[in-house]
C-alpha positions as CSV (number, residue, x, y, z in Angstrom):
1,X,-22.9,-59.0,-25.4
2,X,-24.6,-56.7,-27.9
3,X,-27.1,-59.4,-28.9
4,X,-28.7,-59.1,-25.4
5,X,-29.1,-55.3,-25.5
6,X,-32.1,-53.4,-26.9
7,X,-32.3,-49.7,-26.2
8,X,-34.8,-47.2,-27.5
9,X,-34.1,-43.5,-27.0
10,X,-35.3,-40.2,-28.2
11,X,-33.1,-37.1,-28.7
12,X,-34.9,-33.8,-28.9
13,X,-32.3,-31.3,-30.1
14,X,-32.7,-27.7,-29.1
15,X,-30.0,-26.2,-31.3
16,X,-31.3,-23.1,-33.1
17,X,-31.6,-23.4,-36.9
18,X,-31.7,-27.2,-37.1
19,X,-34.0,-28.5,-39.8
20,X,-37.2,-30.1,-38.4
21,X,-36.0,-33.5,-39.6
22,X,-33.0,-33.3,-37.3
23,X,-34.8,-32.1,-34.1
24,X,-36.6,-35.2,-33.0
25,X,-34.7,-38.4,-33.5
26,X,-35.8,-41.9,-32.4
27,X,-32.7,-44.1,-31.9
28,X,-32.8,-47.9,-31.5
29,X,-29.8,-50.0,-30.6
30,X,-30.7,-53.7,-31.2
31,X,-28.4,-56.7,-31.7
32,X,-25.4,-54.3,-32.1
33,X,-27.1,-52.3,-34.9
34,X,-27.9,-48.6,-34.4
35,X,-30.9,-47.3,-36.2
36,X,-32.0,-43.7,-36.3
37,X,-35.4,-42.5,-37.5
38,X,-37.0,-39.0,-37.6
39,X,-40.5,-40.2,-38.3
40,X,-41.6,-42.0,-35.1
41,X,-42.8,-39.2,-32.8
42,X,-45.2,-41.4,-30.8
43,X,-42.9,-44.4,-30.3
44,X,-42.2,-45.5,-26.7
45,X,-38.6,-45.1,-25.5
46,X,-36.5,-46.1,-22.5
47,X,-35.2,-42.6,-22.2
48,X,-35.7,-39.1,-23.8
49,X,-33.0,-36.5,-23.8
50,X,-33.7,-32.8,-24.6
51,X,-30.3,-31.2,-25.4
52,X,-28.0,-29.5,-27.9
53,X,-25.6,-31.4,-30.1
54,X,-22.7,-30.2,-28.0
55,X,-24.4,-31.5,-24.8
56,X,-24.7,-34.9,-26.6
57,X,-20.9,-34.9,-27.1
58,X,-20.4,-34.3,-23.4
59,X,-22.8,-37.1,-22.5
60,X,-20.7,-39.5,-24.6
61,X,-17.8,-38.7,-22.3
62,X,-19.8,-38.6,-19.1
63,X,-23.2,-40.4,-19.3
64,X,-25.9,-38.8,-17.2
65,X,-27.7,-42.1,-16.3
66,X,-27.5,-45.9,-16.5
67,X,-29.5,-46.1,-19.8
68,X,-27.1,-43.7,-21.6
69,X,-24.1,-45.4,-20.0
70,X,-25.2,-48.8,-21.4
71,X,-25.7,-47.1,-24.9
72,X,-22.1,-45.7,-24.8
73,X,-20.7,-49.1,-23.7
74,X,-22.3,-50.8,-26.7
75,X,-21.0,-48.3,-29.2
76,X,-17.3,-49.0,-28.4
77,X,-15.6,-50.4,-25.3
78,X,-13.3,-48.0,-23.4
79,X,-10.7,-46.7,-23.7
80,X,-10.7,-46.6,-27.5
81,X,-14.1,-45.1,-28.4
82,X,-13.8,-44.7,-32.1
83,X,-17.0,-44.9,-34.2
84,X,-17.7,-45.3,-37.8
85,X,-20.9,-43.5,-38.6
86,X,-22.7,-44.3,-41.8
87,X,-24.9,-41.7,-43.3
88,X,-27.1,-41.9,-46.4
89,X,-25.6,-41.1,-49.8
90,X,-26.1,-37.4,-50.5
91,X,-26.3,-36.5,-46.8
92,X,-25.2,-32.9,-46.5
93,X,-23.3,-32.7,-43.2
94,X,-22.9,-28.9,-43.6
95,X,-26.6,-28.6,-42.5
96,X,-25.6,-30.0,-39.1
97,X,-22.5,-27.9,-38.5
């Protein structure tokens, strides 16, 4: 099922104090692999979302449109939506709190 899905989305985070590198994220879900880049500002997407990080968490529970609903379904099938997120070595999660 994941092999047939390719989604390209952009998340424009509006949280105050976020580093510039975390404000404009280009996300591609292809062949079951999720990739996130912060250096593709002109890349075409299927959908763009301008929101805060807390609003993103709400969207995971209640998708606002068909594109995001497909994205959530690919991450983990309901009802057990548990994700393992891999971040680069040395990533400082405190910057995003």
